[in-house]
C-alpha positions as CSV (number, residue, x, y, z in Angstrom):
1,M,-81.5,-23.9,-39.5
2,K,-79.7,-24.0,-36.6
3,Q,-76.7,-21.9,-35.7
4,R,-72.9,-22.7,-37.0
5,I,-70.6,-23.6,-34.3
6,Y,-66.8,-23.2,-34.2
7,F,-64.5,-25.2,-31.9
8,N,-60.7,-24.0,-31.0
9,E,-58.8,-27.1,-29.8
10,V,-56.6,-26.2,-26.8
11,V,-55.1,-29.7,-25.9
12,T,-51.7,-29.1,-26.9
13,R,-51.5,-25.9,-24.8
14,D,-53.7,-26.1,-22.4
15,G,-54.4,-29.8,-22.2
16,F,-50.8,-30.4,-22.0
17,Q,-49.9,-28.0,-19.7
18,M,-51.0,-30.0,-16.5
19,E,-49.2,-33.1,-17.8
20,P,-46.1,-34.7,-15.4
21,E,-44.5,-36.2,-18.5
22,F,-42.8,-34.4,-21.3
23,V,-44.7,-35.0,-24.7
24,P,-42.2,-35.4,-27.1
25,T,-41.8,-32.4,-29.6
26,D,-42.3,-34.8,-32.5
27,T,-45.8,-36.1,-30.9
28,K,-47.1,-32.5,-30.4
29,I,-46.4,-31.7,-34.0
30,Q,-48.0,-35.0,-35.4
31,L,-50.8,-34.6,-33.2
32,I,-51.4,-31.0,-34.5
33,D,-51.2,-31.7,-38.0
34,D,-53.6,-34.7,-37.6
35,L,-56.3,-32.1,-35.6
36,S,-55.7,-29.8,-38.7
37,Q,-57.4,-32.2,-40.9
38,C,-60.5,-32.3,-38.8
39,G,-62.1,-28.9,-39.0
40,Y,-61.3,-26.8,-36.4
41,A,-61.5,-23.2,-36.4
42,K,-58.6,-22.8,-34.7
43,I,-55.8,-24.8,-32.9
44,E,-54.2,-23.0,-29.7
45,V,-50.8,-24.6,-30.2
46,T,-48.4,-23.4,-27.6
47,S,-47.4,-21.0,-24.7
48,F,-44.7,-18.5,-25.3
49,T,-44.2,-18.7,-21.8
50,S,-40.9,-19.4,-19.3
51,A,-39.7,-22.8,-19.7
52,K,-38.9,-22.6,-16.3
53,A,-42.7,-22.0,-15.4
54,I,-44.0,-24.7,-18.0
55,P,-41.7,-27.1,-18.5
56,M,-44.4,-28.8,-21.0
57,L,-44.0,-26.3,-23.7
58,R,-40.5,-25.2,-23.6
59,D,-40.2,-26.3,-27.4
60,A,-42.7,-23.5,-28.5
61,E,-40.6,-22.4,-31.3
62,E,-39.9,-25.8,-32.8
63,V,-43.5,-27.0,-32.3
64,M,-44.9,-24.0,-34.2
65,G,-42.1,-24.0,-36.6
66,R,-42.8,-27.4,-37.9
67,I,-46.3,-27.8,-38.1
68,Q,-48.2,-28.2,-41.4
69,R,-50.6,-25.7,-41.7
70,A,-54.1,-26.0,-43.2
71,P,-55.5,-22.9,-44.7
72,S,-58.9,-23.2,-43.2
73,V,-57.3,-23.0,-39.6
74,E,-56.2,-20.4,-37.5
75,Y,-52.8,-21.3,-35.4
76,T,-53.3,-19.3,-32.1
77,V,-50.6,-19.1,-29.6
78,L,-50.7,-17.8,-26.0
79,V,-48.1,-15.1,-25.1
80,P,-47.7,-13.9,-21.4
81,N,-45.9,-10.3,-22.2
82,V,-43.4,-8.5,-24.4
83,R,-41.4,-10.8,-24.3
84,G,-42.9,-14.2,-25.3
85,A,-44.8,-12.2,-28.1
86,E,-41.3,-11.1,-29.8
87,R,-40.4,-14.9,-29.6
88,A,-43.9,-15.6,-30.9
89,M,-43.5,-13.3,-33.9
90,E,-40.4,-15.2,-35.0
91,V,-42.8,-18.2,-36.2
92,K,-45.7,-16.2,-37.3
93,P,-48.9,-17.4,-35.6
94,D,-52.2,-16.4,-37.2
95,E,-53.4,-15.0,-33.3
96,F,-51.9,-14.0,-29.7
97,N,-54.2,-15.3,-27.0
98,L,-53.5,-12.9,-23.6
99,V,-54.6,-13.8,-20.6
100,M,-55.3,-12.5,-17.3
101,S,-58.1,-12.9,-14.3
102,T,-60.9,-11.5,-13.3
103,S,-60.2,-12.3,-9.6
104,E,-57.6,-10.7,-7.9
105,T,-56.5,-13.9,-5.9
106,H,-56.4,-16.3,-9.0
107,N,-54.3,-13.5,-10.3
108,L,-51.7,-13.1,-8.0
109,S,-51.8,-17.2,-7.7
110,N,-51.5,-17.8,-11.4
111,L,-49.5,-14.8,-12.8
112,R,-48.1,-13.7,-9.7
113,M,-49.1,-10.0,-9.8
114,P,-52.0,-7.8,-9.4
115,R,-54.6,-7.4,-12.2
116,E,-53.6,-4.0,-12.7
117,N,-50.2,-5.0,-13.5
118,S,-51.1,-8.1,-16.0
119,F,-53.2,-5.2,-17.8
120,A,-50.5,-3.1,-18.1
121,A,-48.1,-5.7,-19.7
122,L,-51.1,-6.8,-22.1
123,N,-51.6,-3.6,-23.1
124,E,-48.0,-2.9,-23.7
125,V,-48.4,-6.4,-25.9
126,I,-51.8,-5.0,-27.7
127,R,-50.1,-1.6,-28.3
128,Q,-46.7,-2.9,-30.0
129,F,-48.1,-5.9,-31.8
130,G,-51.5,-5.5,-32.1
131,H,-51.2,-4.0,-35.8
132,Q,-49.3,-7.1,-36.7
133,V,-51.7,-10.1,-35.4
134,P,-54.8,-10.5,-33.9
135,I,-55.3,-10.2,-30.3
136,N,-57.5,-12.3,-28.2
137,V,-58.0,-12.0,-24.3
138,S,-58.7,-14.9,-22.1
139,L,-60.1,-13.5,-19.1
140,S,-60.2,-16.6,-16.4
141,A,-62.4,-17.1,-13.5
142,C,-65.3,-15.4,-15.1
143,F,-68.0,-17.7,-13.1
144,G,-66.1,-17.8,-9.7
145,C,-62.7,-18.3,-7.7
146,P,-62.2,-21.0,-5.6
147,M,-60.6,-18.9,-3.1
148,E,-63.0,-15.7,-3.8
149,G,-65.8,-17.3,-4.5
150,D,-68.4,-15.3,-6.6
151,V,-67.1,-13.2,-9.5
152,S,-69.4,-10.8,-10.4
153,L,-71.2,-9.9,-14.0
154,E,-70.0,-6.2,-13.5
155,E,-66.3,-7.3,-12.6
156,V,-66.5,-9.6,-15.8
157,L,-67.8,-6.5,-17.9
158,Q,-65.4,-4.1,-16.8
159,W,-62.2,-5.8,-17.9
160,S,-64.0,-7.0,-20.8
161,Q,-64.5,-3.5,-21.5
162,R,-61.2,-2.2,-21.0
163,F,-59.8,-5.1,-23.3
164,A,-62.4,-4.1,-25.7
165,D,-61.5,-0.3,-25.8
166,L,-57.6,-1.3,-26.9
167,G,-59.2,-2.6,-29.9
168,V,-58.6,-6.6,-29.9
169,R,-60.8,-8.8,-32.2
170,G,-61.6,-11.3,-29.4
171,L,-62.3,-12.0,-26.0
172,T,-62.5,-15.6,-24.5
173,I,-64.8,-16.1,-21.3
174,C,-63.4,-18.5,-19.3
175,D,-64.9,-21.1,-16.6
176,T,-61.3,-21.7,-15.1
177,T,-62.3,-23.1,-12.1
178,G,-65.1,-24.9,-13.2
179,M,-67.7,-23.3,-10.9
180,A,-70.1,-22.1,-13.8
181,Q,-73.8,-23.3,-14.0
182,P,-76.1,-23.0,-17.0
183,D,-78.3,-20.0,-15.7
184,Q,-75.8,-18.0,-14.7
185,V,-74.0,-18.5,-18.3
186,A,-77.2,-17.6,-19.9
187,Q,-77.2,-14.4,-18.2
188,M,-73.6,-13.8,-18.8
189,C,-74.0,-14.5,-22.9
190,E,-76.8,-12.9,-23.4
191,V,-75.3,-9.5,-21.6
192,L,-71.9,-10.2,-23.3
193,Q,-73.3,-10.3,-27.0
194,K,-75.6,-7.0,-26.3
195,R,-72.6,-5.1,-25.0
196,F,-70.0,-6.5,-27.3
197,P,-71.7,-7.2,-30.6
198,S,-68.6,-6.7,-33.0
199,L,-66.1,-8.7,-30.7
200,Q,-65.6,-12.5,-31.4
201,L,-67.0,-14.0,-28.3
202,T,-65.7,-17.8,-27.2
203,L,-66.8,-19.7,-24.0
204,H,-64.0,-22.0,-22.5
205,F,-65.6,-24.2,-19.9
206,H,-64.3,-26.9,-17.7
207,N,-66.1,-29.9,-16.5
208,T,-64.6,-30.0,-13.0
209,R,-68.0,-30.3,-11.7
210,G,-69.8,-32.4,-14.6
211,M,-71.9,-29.6,-15.9
212,G,-69.5,-28.7,-18.8
213,L,-71.4,-29.9,-21.6
214,A,-74.8,-28.3,-19.8
215,N,-72.9,-24.9,-20.0
216,V,-72.1,-25.3,-23.6
217,L,-75.5,-26.0,-24.4
218,A,-76.8,-22.8,-22.1
219,A,-74.1,-20.9,-24.5
220,V,-75.6,-22.2,-27.7
221,R,-78.5,-21.6,-26.8
222,S,-77.8,-18.1,-26.0
223,G,-76.4,-17.1,-29.3
224,I,-72.7,-18.0,-28.4
225,D,-71.2,-19.6,-31.7
226,R,-67.5,-20.3,-30.6
227,F,-66.1,-22.5,-27.8
228,D,-62.4,-24.0,-26.7
229,G,-62.3,-27.6,-26.1
230,S,-59.5,-29.9,-25.1
231,L,-59.0,-33.3,-26.6
232,G,-59.8,-35.8,-24.3
233,G,-60.9,-33.5,-21.6
234,L,-57.6,-33.3,-20.6
235,G,-55.9,-29.9,-18.7
236,G,-57.0,-28.0,-15.7
237,C,-55.9,-24.9,-14.1
238,P,-52.6,-25.5,-11.8
239,Y,-53.3,-22.3,-9.8
240,A,-56.7,-23.2,-8.7
241,P,-57.7,-25.6,-6.3
242,G,-59.6,-28.4,-7.3
243,A,-60.0,-27.7,-11.0
244,S,-59.9,-30.2,-13.4
245,G,-59.9,-30.4,-17.0
246,N,-61.7,-28.8,-19.9
247,I,-64.7,-29.6,-21.6
248,C,-64.0,-32.6,-24.1
249,S,-64.2,-31.7,-27.3
250,E,-65.5,-35.1,-29.0
251,D,-67.7,-35.1,-26.2
252,A,-69.1,-31.5,-26.8
253,I,-69.1,-31.9,-30.6
254,H,-70.9,-35.1,-30.8
255,M,-73.7,-33.4,-28.8
256,L,-74.4,-30.6,-30.8
257,D,-74.0,-32.6,-34.1
258,A,-76.8,-35.0,-32.6
259,M,-79.1,-31.9,-31.9
260,G,-78.5,-30.7,-35.2
261,Y,-75.9,-28.0,-34.8
262,E,-73.1,-27.8,-37.9
263,T,-70.0,-27.7,-36.3
264,G,-67.7,-28.4,-39.5
265,I,-65.6,-31.1,-37.5
266,D,-65.4,-34.5,-39.2
267,L,-66.2,-36.4,-35.7
268,P,-65.3,-40.2,-37.0
269,Q,-61.7,-38.7,-37.7
270,L,-61.4,-36.8,-34.7
271,L,-62.6,-39.9,-32.7
272,G,-60.1,-41.7,-34.4
273,I,-57.3,-39.3,-33.2
274,A,-58.6,-39.1,-29.5
275,R,-58.2,-42.7,-29.2
276,H,-54.6,-42.5,-29.6
277,L,-54.3,-39.8,-26.8
278,P,-54.0,-42.4,-23.9
279,G,-51.1,-43.4,-25.4
280,I,-49.4,-40.5,-26.0
281,V,-50.0,-39.1,-22.1
282,Q,-49.7,-42.9,-20.6
283,H,-52.9,-42.6,-18.6
284,A,-57.1,-42.7,-19.3
285,V,-58.6,-39.8,-20.2
286,P,-62.0,-38.7,-19.1
287,G,-63.6,-38.2,-22.8
288,Q,-66.6,-40.4,-23.1
289,V,-67.5,-40.8,-27.0
290,A,-64.2,-41.9,-27.7
291,K,-64.9,-45.0,-25.5
292,S,-68.5,-45.5,-26.3
293,G,-68.7,-44.7,-29.8
294,C,-71.4,-42.1,-31.2
295,T,-74.9,-42.7,-30.6
296,F,-75.6,-43.7,-34.5
297,D,-72.7,-46.6,-34.2
298,L,-75.2,-49.1,-34.0
299,H,-74.0,-52.8,-32.6
300,P,-74.6,-56.3,-34.6
301,I,-78.4,-57.7,-33.3
302,P,-77.4,-60.7,-31.5
303,A,-77.9,-64.2,-33.0
304,Y,-80.7,-64.9,-29.8
305,I,-82.9,-62.3,-30.4
306,H,-83.7,-63.5,-34.1
307,D,-84.2,-66.6,-32.4
308,L,-86.7,-64.9,-29.8
309,K,-88.3,-63.3,-32.6
310,K,-89.3,-66.7,-34.3
311,D,-90.3,-68.0,-30.7
312,F,-93.0,-65.2,-30.8
313,A,-94.0,-65.0,-33.9
């Protein structure tokens, strides 16, 4: 029997943060409520960062406070520092997601500080709040930086170990810039699972160069069972030149379902939601399955085929 795969939906945080037009608060809440009924393990709802930095998420408190929580779903939020964590605690998230980059240049570009400063700030969040809420750390640019080039496996392991030593529950290994390739993914996944067998390991891929689903498959075959995805393939990193959207949740789930993996996701229900996404963001989205239908969605046989069969009977 193939392993159970768990999906985390990040569209309302990672997906929406790149959108130029503000998505109304009521629309975000309805979308999260709809996604909550699809079978996700987690939904990353929003980010408690500066409204000046990410205006799209300026309604974080209201969104978290008004969603209808499904008991089977963990609702996680990104917090950048102690102040963000204090704000987030008011609305009782199920998990904190903390972020820093394994690339010094990307960290300076994204977070405006060296990695050691980021680590110190996140360490303080863990120290103050780690006993109250589970903490996941997302390490960005683990498979390469568009400004520095390769990020070594040793660099990723070093930062992973430092956070593991602080007692975090999980690590998300991020291909923020869409530079990963399947052999690289397989090697990293095998090493990380051996080094950190007790940590909840999640992989976060982008489809910048069209290798997102291939990388998911490489990770699954290496034993990884948790993935981030974004409805419709929305998202990207505003501080990584050329980076485009996340892997498309429904496309990845469709692929794994077709291969016999159990994802726990109600795919027809998810596709129904995905088909409304272009109307929400007012533009086409990269996702494919919502447009084409599932491989098991067969079409009626045209009448002329029946006639041809009679002619050749």
